[in-house]
N, CA, C, O and the ligand as a Tripos MOL2 file, in Angstrom:
@<TRIPOS>MOLECULE
protein
  213   211    54     0     0
PROTEIN
NO_CHARGES

@<TRIPOS>ATOM
      1 N         -10.7700   -2.3360  -16.4960 N.3       1 MET1
      2 CA        -11.7620   -3.0700  -15.7040 C.3       1 MET1
      3 C         -12.7390   -2.0950  -15.0490 C.2       1 MET1
      4 O         -12.4410   -0.9210  -14.8300 O.2       1 MET1
      5 N         -13.8730   -2.6170  -14.7590 N.am      2 LYS2
      6 CA        -14.9540   -1.8130  -14.2120 C.3       2 LYS2
      7 C         -14.8750   -1.6760  -12.6930 C.2       2 LYS2
      8 O         -14.4100   -2.5740  -11.9910 O.2       2 LYS2
      9 N         -15.3330   -0.5490  -12.2170 N.am      3 THR3
     10 CA        -15.4000   -0.3450  -10.7670 C.3       3 THR3
     11 C         -16.6650   -0.9960  -10.2210 C.2       3 THR3
     12 O         -17.7620   -0.8030  -10.7470 O.2       3 THR3
     13 N         -16.4890   -1.7600   -9.1700 N.am      4 ASN4
     14 CA        -17.6150   -2.3970   -8.5040 C.3       4 ASN4
     15 C         -18.0500   -1.4840   -7.3470 C.2       4 ASN4
     16 O         -17.5970   -1.6390   -6.2130 O.2       4 ASN4
     17 N         -18.9240   -0.5460   -7.6540 N.am      5 LYS5
     18 CA        -19.3170    0.4680   -6.6640 C.3       5 LYS5
     19 C         -19.9760   -0.1520   -5.4440 C.2       5 LYS5
     20 O         -19.7410    0.2740   -4.3130 O.2       5 LYS5
     21 N         -20.7890   -1.1460   -5.6800 N.am      6 GLU6
     22 CA        -21.4770   -1.7810   -4.5540 C.3       6 GLU6
     23 C         -20.4860   -2.4010   -3.5810 C.2       6 GLU6
     24 O         -20.6380   -2.3100   -2.3630 O.2       6 GLU6
     25 N         -19.4740   -3.0310   -4.1510 N.am      7 TRP7
     26 CA        -18.4660   -3.6510   -3.2830 C.3       7 TRP7
     27 C         -17.7510   -2.5750   -2.4740 C.2       7 TRP7
     28 O         -17.5180   -2.7370   -1.2760 O.2       7 TRP7
     29 N         -17.4130   -1.4970   -3.1290 N.am      8 HIS8
     30 CA        -16.7020   -0.4230   -2.4320 C.3       8 HIS8
     31 C         -17.5530    0.1850   -1.3190 C.2       8 HIS8
     32 O         -17.0420    0.5260   -0.2520 O.2       8 HIS8
     33 N         -18.8320    0.3160   -1.5710 N.am      9 GLN9
     34 CA        -19.7030    0.8780   -0.5340 C.3       9 GLN9
     35 C         -19.7820   -0.0490    0.6590 C.2       9 GLN9
     36 O         -19.8900    0.4050    1.7980 O.2       9 GLN9
     37 N         -19.7300   -1.3280    0.4100 N.am     10 ALA10
     38 CA        -19.8360   -2.3070    1.4900 C.3      10 ALA10
     39 C         -18.4920   -2.5710    2.1660 C.2      10 ALA10
     40 O         -18.4530   -3.0910    3.2810 O.2      10 ALA10
     41 N         -17.3990   -2.2200    1.5060 N.am     11 HIS11
     42 CA        -16.0640   -2.5120    2.0400 C.3      11 HIS11
     43 C         -15.1950   -1.2710    2.0210 C.2      11 HIS11
     44 O         -14.3130   -1.1230    1.1750 O.2      11 HIS11
     45 N         -15.4490   -0.4070    2.9410 N.am     12 ARG12
     46 CA        -14.6290    0.7930    3.0340 C.3      12 ARG12
     47 C         -13.3370    0.4720    3.7740 C.2      12 ARG12
     48 O         -13.3220   -0.2610    4.7630 O.2      12 ARG12
     49 N         -12.2650    1.0420    3.2640 N.am     13 MET13
     50 CA        -10.9860    0.8950    3.9570 C.3      13 MET13
     51 C         -11.0400    1.7630    5.2140 C.2      13 MET13
     52 O         -11.3420    2.9530    5.1240 O.2      13 MET13
     53 N         -10.7510    1.1880    6.3850 N.am     14 PRO14
     54 CA        -10.7540    2.0230    7.5910 C.3      14 PRO14
     55 C          -9.7410    3.1570    7.4670 C.2      14 PRO14
     56 O          -8.6890    2.9940    6.8480 O.2      14 PRO14
     57 N         -10.0600    4.2920    8.0520 N.am     15 ALA15
     58 CA         -9.1960    5.4730    7.9150 C.3      15 ALA15
     59 C          -7.7820    5.1940    8.4080 C.2      15 ALA15
     60 O          -6.8120    5.6600    7.8100 O.2      15 ALA15
     61 N          -7.6610    4.4480    9.4760 N.am     16 ARG16
     62 CA         -6.3180    4.1400    9.9880 C.3      16 ARG16
     63 C          -6.0880    2.6370    9.9420 C.2      16 ARG16
     64 O          -5.7900    2.0020   10.9540 O.2      16 ARG16
     65 N          -6.2300    2.0970    8.7680 N.am     17 ALA17
     66 CA         -6.0950    0.6520    8.5890 C.3      17 ALA17
     67 C          -4.6710    0.1970    8.8980 C.2      17 ALA17
     68 O          -3.7010    0.8680    8.5470 O.2      17 ALA17
     69 N          -4.5660   -0.9330    9.5470 N.am     18 THR18
     70 CA         -3.2620   -1.5430    9.7610 C.3      18 THR18
     71 C          -2.8230   -2.2160    8.4600 C.2      18 THR18
     72 O          -3.6270   -2.4080    7.5470 O.2      18 THR18
     73 N          -1.5490   -2.5660    8.3880 N.am     19 LEU19
     74 CA         -1.0570   -3.2550    7.2050 C.3      19 LEU19
     75 C          -1.8460   -4.5440    6.9740 C.2      19 LEU19
     76 O          -2.1880   -4.9000    5.8460 O.2      19 LEU19
     77 N          -2.1180   -5.2230    8.0810 N.am     20 GLU20
     78 CA         -2.9050   -6.4610    8.0230 C.3      20 GLU20
     79 C          -4.2610   -6.2290    7.3570 C.2      20 GLU20
     80 O          -4.6860   -6.9960    6.4940 O.2      20 GLU20
     81 N          -4.9170   -5.1720    7.7710 N.am     21 GLN21
     82 CA         -6.2350   -4.8430    7.2020 C.3      21 GLN21
     83 C          -6.1290   -4.4510    5.7420 C.2      21 GLN21
     84 O          -6.9920   -4.7880    4.9310 O.2      21 GLN21
     85 N          -5.0680   -3.7390    5.4160 N.am     22 ARG22
     86 CA         -4.8890   -3.3110    4.0230 C.3      22 ARG22
     87 C          -4.6340   -4.5030    3.1140 C.2      22 ARG22
     88 O          -5.1680   -4.5770    2.0070 O.2      22 ARG22
     89 N          -3.8090   -5.4400    3.5920 N.am     23 VAL23
     90 CA         -3.5390   -6.6420    2.7970 C.3      23 VAL23
     91 C          -4.8380   -7.3990    2.5610 C.2      23 VAL23
     92 O          -5.1350   -7.8000    1.4350 O.2      23 VAL23
     93 N          -5.6110   -7.5940    3.6260 N.am     24 ALA24
     94 CA         -6.8780   -8.3230    3.5000 C.3      24 ALA24
     95 C          -7.8340   -7.5890    2.5660 C.2      24 ALA24
     96 O          -8.5220   -8.2030    1.7500 O.2      24 ALA24
     97 N          -7.8620   -6.2830    2.6990 N.am     25 TRP25
     98 CA         -8.7600   -5.4750    1.8560 C.3      25 TRP25
     99 C          -8.3820   -5.6220    0.3810 C.2      25 TRP25
    100 O          -9.2470   -5.7960   -0.4770 O.2      25 TRP25
    101 N          -7.1020   -5.5520    0.1050 N.am     26 HIS26
    102 CA         -6.6710   -5.6290   -1.2980 C.3      26 HIS26
    103 C          -6.8960   -7.0070   -1.9050 C.2      26 HIS26
    104 O          -7.1920   -7.1210   -3.0940 O.2      26 HIS26
    105 N          -6.7610   -8.0380   -1.1090 N.am     27 ILE27
    106 CA         -7.0370   -9.3830   -1.6270 C.3      27 ILE27
    107 C          -8.5070   -9.4710   -2.0170 C.2      27 ILE27
    108 O          -8.8410   -9.9240   -3.1120 O.2      27 ILE27
    109 N          -9.3700   -9.0420   -1.1280 N.am     28 GLU28
    110 CA        -10.8010   -9.0600   -1.4270 C.3      28 GLU28
    111 C         -11.1130   -8.1430   -2.6060 C.2      28 GLU28
    112 O         -11.8950   -8.4840   -3.4930 O.2      28 GLU28
    113 N         -10.4910   -6.9910   -2.5910 N.am     29 HIS29
    114 CA        -10.7430   -6.0290   -3.6610 C.3      29 HIS29
    115 C         -10.4150   -6.6080   -5.0330 C.2      29 HIS29
    116 O         -11.1800   -6.4660   -5.9870 O.2      29 HIS29
    117 N          -9.2520   -7.2690   -5.1070 N.am     30 ALA30
    118 CA         -8.8320   -7.8230   -6.3990 C.3      30 ALA30
    119 C          -9.8150   -8.8760   -6.9060 C.2      30 ALA30
    120 O          -9.9480   -9.0830   -8.1120 O.2      30 ALA30
    121 N         -10.4970   -9.5330   -5.9840 N.am     31 ARG31
    122 CA        -11.4580  -10.5670   -6.3810 C.3      31 ARG31
    123 C         -12.7380   -9.9670   -6.9400 C.2      31 ARG31
    124 O         -13.4040  -10.5580   -7.7900 O.2      31 ARG31
    125 N         -13.0630   -8.7870   -6.4470 N.am     32 HIS32
    126 CA        -14.3920   -8.2440   -6.7610 C.3      32 HIS32
    127 C         -14.3820   -7.0300   -7.6620 C.2      32 HIS32
    128 O         -15.4140   -6.6570   -8.2210 O.2      32 HIS32
    129 N         -13.2300   -6.4130   -7.8080 N.am     33 CYS33
    130 CA        -13.2120   -5.1340   -8.5060 C.3      33 CYS33
    131 C         -11.8650   -4.9130   -9.1720 C.2      33 CYS33
    132 O         -10.8330   -5.3670   -8.6770 O.2      33 CYS33
    133 N         -11.8830   -4.2100  -10.2990 N.am     34 GLY34
    134 CA        -10.6390   -3.9750  -11.0250 C.3      34 GLY34
    135 C         -10.3320   -2.5060  -11.2290 C.2      34 GLY34
    136 O          -9.6940   -2.1300  -12.2110 O.2      34 GLY34
    137 N         -10.7890   -1.6680  -10.2950 N.am     35 CYS35
    138 CA        -10.6360   -0.2300  -10.5140 C.3      35 CYS35
    139 C          -9.2040    0.2470  -10.3370 C.2      35 CYS35
    140 O          -8.8240    1.2750  -10.8970 O.2      35 CYS35
    141 N          -8.4170   -0.4700   -9.5810 N.am     36 ARG36
    142 CA         -7.0160   -0.0490   -9.4230 C.3      36 ARG36
    143 C          -6.1370   -1.2620   -9.1500 C.2      36 ARG36
    144 O          -6.6020   -2.3170   -8.7190 O.2      36 ARG36
    145 N          -4.8650   -1.0730   -9.4150 N.am     37 GLN37
    146 CA         -3.9260   -2.1660   -9.2050 C.3      37 GLN37
    147 C          -3.5010   -2.2310   -7.7500 C.2      37 GLN37
    148 O          -3.5390   -1.2440   -7.0160 O.2      37 GLN37
    149 N          -3.1000   -3.4140   -7.3690 N.am     38 MET38
    150 CA         -2.5960   -3.6220   -6.0270 C.3      38 MET38
    151 C          -1.2390   -2.9220   -5.8910 C.2      38 MET38
    152 O          -0.3690   -3.1050   -6.7420 O.2      38 MET38
    153 N          -1.0500   -2.1340   -4.8490 N.am     39 PRO39
    154 CA          0.2650   -1.4860   -4.6870 C.3      39 PRO39
    155 C           1.3720   -2.5210   -4.4970 C.2      39 PRO39
    156 O           1.1550   -3.6030   -3.9510 O.2      39 PRO39
    157 N           2.5570   -2.1540   -4.9630 N.am     40 GLU40
    158 CA          3.7040   -3.0650   -4.8840 C.3      40 GLU40
    159 C           3.9320   -3.5470   -3.4500 C.2      40 GLU40
    160 O           4.2260   -4.7200   -3.2190 O.2      40 GLU40
    161 N           3.7970   -2.6450   -2.5120 N.am     41 LYS41
    162 CA          4.0230   -2.9800   -1.1010 C.3      41 LYS41
    163 C           3.0660   -4.0880   -0.6300 C.2      41 LYS41
    164 O           3.4530   -4.9950    0.1060 O.2      41 LYS41
    165 N           1.8400   -3.9890   -1.0660 N.am     42 ILE42
    166 CA          0.8390   -4.9870   -0.6730 C.3      42 ILE42
    167 C           1.1770   -6.3370   -1.3180 C.2      42 ILE42
    168 O           1.0610   -7.3860   -0.6840 O.2      42 ILE42
    169 N           1.5920   -6.2930   -2.5730 N.am     43 ARG43
    170 CA          1.9950   -7.5400   -3.2400 C.3      43 ARG43
    171 C           3.1250   -8.2400   -2.4960 C.2      43 ARG43
    172 O           3.1270   -9.4580   -2.3210 O.2      43 ARG43
    173 N           4.0770   -7.4320   -2.0690 N.am     44 GLU44
    174 CA          5.2080   -8.0090   -1.3240 C.3      44 GLU44
    175 C           4.7290   -8.6660   -0.0350 C.2      44 GLU44
    176 O           5.1790   -9.7540    0.3250 O.2      44 GLU44
    177 N           3.8260   -8.0050    0.6440 N.am     45 GLU45
    178 CA          3.3090   -8.5620    1.8960 C.3      45 GLU45
    179 C           2.5710   -9.8720    1.6520 C.2      45 GLU45
    180 O           2.6770  -10.8130    2.4380 O.2      45 GLU45
    181 N           1.8270   -9.9200    0.5600 N.am     46 ILE46
    182 CA          1.0950  -11.1460    0.2280 C.3      46 ILE46
    183 C           2.0830  -12.2830   -0.0460 C.2      46 ILE46
    184 O           1.8770  -13.4170    0.3860 O.2      46 ILE46
    185 N           3.1380  -11.9640   -0.7580 N.am     47 LYS47
    186 CA          4.1710  -12.9670   -1.0360 C.3      47 LYS47
    187 C           4.7970  -13.4740    0.2540 C.2      47 LYS47
    188 O           4.9550  -14.6780    0.4580 O.2      47 LYS47
    189 N           5.1480  -12.5360    1.1150 N.am     48 LYS48
    190 CA          5.7810  -12.8960    2.3920 C.3      48 LYS48
    191 C           4.8960  -13.8170    3.1960 C.2      48 LYS48
    192 O           5.3740  -14.7260    3.8760 O.2      48 LYS48
    193 N           3.6010  -13.5750    3.1140 N.am     49 ARG49
    194 CA          2.6470  -14.3630    3.9160 C.3      49 ARG49
    195 C           2.1640  -15.5990    3.2070 C.2      49 ARG49
    196 O           1.3940  -16.3850    3.7600 O.2      49 ARG49
    197 N           2.6180  -15.7750    1.9720 N.am     50 ASN50
    198 CA          2.1800  -16.9170    1.1810 C.3      50 ASN50
    199 C           0.6770  -16.9710    1.0020 C.2      50 ASN50
    200 O           0.0570  -18.0330    1.0630 O.2      50 ASN50
    201 N           0.1150  -15.8060    0.7800 N.am     51 LEU51
    202 CA         -1.3260  -15.7490    0.5390 C.3      51 LEU51
    203 C          -1.5730  -15.7320   -0.9560 C.2      51 LEU51
    204 O          -0.6870  -15.4170   -1.7500 O.2      51 LEU51
    205 N          -2.7810  -16.0720   -1.3170 N.am     52 LYS52
    206 CA         -3.1420  -16.0220   -2.7290 C.3      52 LYS52
    207 C          -3.9750  -14.7840   -2.9910 C.2      52 LYS52
    208 O          -4.9620  -14.5210   -2.3040 O.2      52 LYS52
    209 N          -3.5670  -14.0410   -3.9780 N.am     53 ALA53
    210 CA         -4.2900  -12.8190   -4.3010 C.3      53 ALA53
    211 C          -5.3450  -13.0990   -5.3750 C.2      53 ALA53
    212 O          -6.0640  -12.1880   -5.7860 O.2      53 ALA53
    213 ZN        -12.2050   -1.0820   -6.7260 Zn       54 ZN54
@<TRIPOS>BOND
     1     1     2 1
     2     2     3 1
     3     3     4 2
     4     3     5 am
     5     5     6 1
     6     6     7 1
     7     7     8 2
     8     7     9 am
     9     9    10 1
    10    10    11 1
    11    11    12 2
    12    11    13 am
    13    13    14 1
    14    14    15 1
    15    15    16 2
    16    15    17 am
    17    17    18 1
    18    18    19 1
    19    19    20 2
    20    19    21 am
    21    21    22 1
    22    22    23 1
    23    23    24 2
    24    23    25 am
    25    25    26 1
    26    26    27 1
    27    27    28 2
    28    27    29 am
    29    29    30 1
    30    30    31 1
    31    31    32 2
    32    31    33 am
    33    33    34 1
    34    34    35 1
    35    35    36 2
    36    35    37 am
    37    37    38 1
    38    38    39 1
    39    39    40 2
    40    39    41 am
    41    41    42 1
    42    42    43 1
    43    43    44 2
    44    43    45 am
    45    45    46 1
    46    46    47 1
    47    47    48 2
    48    47    49 am
    49    49    50 1
    50    50    51 1
    51    51    52 2
    52    51    53 am
    53    53    54 1
    54    54    55 1
    55    55    56 2
    56    55    57 am
    57    57    58 1
    58    58    59 1
    59    59    60 2
    60    59    61 am
    61    61    62 1
    62    62    63 1
    63    63    64 2
    64    63    65 am
    65    65    66 1
    66    66    67 1
    67    67    68 2
    68    67    69 am
    69    69    70 1
    70    70    71 1
    71    71    72 2
    72    71    73 am
    73    73    74 1
    74    74    75 1
    75    75    76 2
    76    75    77 am
    77    77    78 1
    78    78    79 1
    79    79    80 2
    80    79    81 am
    81    81    82 1
    82    82    83 1
    83    83    84 2
    84    83    85 am
    85    85    86 1
    86    86    87 1
    87    87    88 2
    88    87    89 am
    89    89    90 1
    90    90    91 1
    91    91    92 2
    92    91    93 am
    93    93    94 1
    94    94    95 1
    95    95    96 2
    96    95    97 am
    97    97    98 1
    98    98    99 1
    99    99   100 2
   100    99   101 am
   101   101   102 1
   102   102   103 1
   103   103   104 2
   104   103   105 am
   105   105   106 1
   106   106   107 1
   107   107   108 2
   108   107   109 am
   109   109   110 1
   110   110   111 1
   111   111   112 2
   112   111   113 am
   113   113   114 1
   114   114   115 1
   115   115   116 2
   116   115   117 am
   117   117   118 1
   118   118   119 1
   119   119   120 2
   120   119   121 am
   121   121   122 1
   122   122   123 1
   123   123   124 2
   124   123   125 am
   125   125   126 1
   126   126   127 1
   127   127   128 2
   128   127   129 am
   129   129   130 1
   130   130   131 1
   131   131   132 2
   132   131   133 am
   133   133   134 1
   134   134   135 1
   135   135   136 2
   136   135   137 am
   137   137   138 1
   138   138   139 1
   139   139   140 2
   140   139   141 am
   141   141   142 1
   142   142   143 1
   143   143   144 2
   144   143   145 am
   145   145   146 1
   146   146   147 1
   147   147   148 2
   148   147   149 am
   149   149   150 1
   150   150   151 1
   151   151   152 2
   152   151   153 am
   153   153   154 1
   154   154   155 1
   155   155   156 2
   156   155   157 am
   157   157   158 1
   158   158   159 1
   159   159   160 2
   160   159   161 am
   161   161   162 1
   162   162   163 1
   163   163   164 2
   164   163   165 am
   165   165   166 1
   166   166   167 1
   167   167   168 2
   168   167   169 am
   169   169   170 1
   170   170   171 1
   171   171   172 2
   172   171   173 am
   173   173   174 1
   174   174   175 1
   175   175   176 2
   176   175   177 am
   177   177   178 1
   178   178   179 1
   179   179   180 2
   180   179   181 am
   181   181   182 1
   182   182   183 1
   183   183   184 2
   184   183   185 am
   185   185   186 1
   186   186   187 1
   187   187   188 2
   188   187   189 am
   189   189   190 1
   190   190   191 1
   191   191   192 2
   192   191   193 am
   193   193   194 1
   194   194   195 1
   195   195   196 2
   196   195   197 am
   197   197   198 1
   198   198   199 1
   199   199   200 2
   200   199   201 am
   201   201   202 1
   202   202   203 1
   203   203   204 2
   204   203   205 am
   205   205   206 1
   206   206   207 1
   207   207   208 2
   208   207   209 am
   209   209   210 1
   210   210   211 1
   211   211   212 2
@<TRIPOS>SUBSTRUCTURE
     1 MET1         2 RESIDUE 1 A MET
     2 LYS2         6 RESIDUE 1 A LYS
     3 THR3        10 RESIDUE 1 A THR
     4 ASN4        14 RESIDUE 1 A ASN
     5 LYS5        18 RESIDUE 1 A LYS
     6 GLU6        22 RESIDUE 1 A GLU
     7 TRP7        26 RESIDUE 1 A TRP
     8 HIS8        30 RESIDUE 1 A HIS
     9 GLN9        34 RESIDUE 1 A GLN
    10 ALA10       38 RESIDUE 1 A ALA
    11 HIS11       42 RESIDUE 1 A HIS
    12 ARG12       46 RESIDUE 1 A ARG
    13 MET13       50 RESIDUE 1 A MET
    14 PRO14       54 RESIDUE 1 A PRO
    15 ALA15       58 RESIDUE 1 A ALA
    16 ARG16       62 RESIDUE 1 A ARG
    17 ALA17       66 RESIDUE 1 A ALA
    18 THR18       70 RESIDUE 1 A THR
    19 LEU19       74 RESIDUE 1 A LEU
    20 GLU20       78 RESIDUE 1 A GLU
    21 GLN21       82 RESIDUE 1 A GLN
    22 ARG22       86 RESIDUE 1 A ARG
    23 VAL23       90 RESIDUE 1 A VAL
    24 ALA24       94 RESIDUE 1 A ALA
    25 TRP25       98 RESIDUE 1 A TRP
    26 HIS26      102 RESIDUE 1 A HIS
    27 ILE27      106 RESIDUE 1 A ILE
    28 GLU28      110 RESIDUE 1 A GLU
    29 HIS29      114 RESIDUE 1 A HIS
    30 ALA30      118 RESIDUE 1 A ALA
    31 ARG31      122 RESIDUE 1 A ARG
    32 HIS32      126 RESIDUE 1 A HIS
    33 CYS33      130 RESIDUE 1 A CYS
    34 GLY34      134 RESIDUE 1 A GLY
    35 CYS35      138 RESIDUE 1 A CYS
    36 ARG36      142 RESIDUE 1 A ARG
    37 GLN37      146 RESIDUE 1 A GLN
    38 MET38      150 RESIDUE 1 A MET
    39 PRO39      154 RESIDUE 1 A PRO
    40 GLU40      158 RESIDUE 1 A GLU
    41 LYS41      162 RESIDUE 1 A LYS
    42 ILE42      166 RESIDUE 1 A ILE
    43 ARG43      170 RESIDUE 1 A ARG
    44 GLU44      174 RESIDUE 1 A GLU
    45 GLU45      178 RESIDUE 1 A GLU
    46 ILE46      182 RESIDUE 1 A ILE
    47 LYS47      186 RESIDUE 1 A LYS
    48 LYS48      190 RESIDUE 1 A LYS
    49 ARG49      194 RESIDUE 1 A ARG
    50 ASN50      198 RESIDUE 1 A ASN
    51 LEU51      202 RESIDUE 1 A LEU
    52 LYS52      206 RESIDUE 1 A LYS
    53 ALA53      210 RESIDUE 1 A ALA
    54 ZN54       213 GROUP 0 **** ****
């Protein structure tokens, strides 16, 4: 999959992101860009929270 550079420029991960922020970032990321896979830890958190990725 292609990297969505524009999305990345507009959505930088904060340097000290909380887990909450990381989960939200990865959900948005998966919608807009396919440059990397969601880490297993993030997937687990999404499952726990019953969110849709
Ligand atoms: Zn990406």
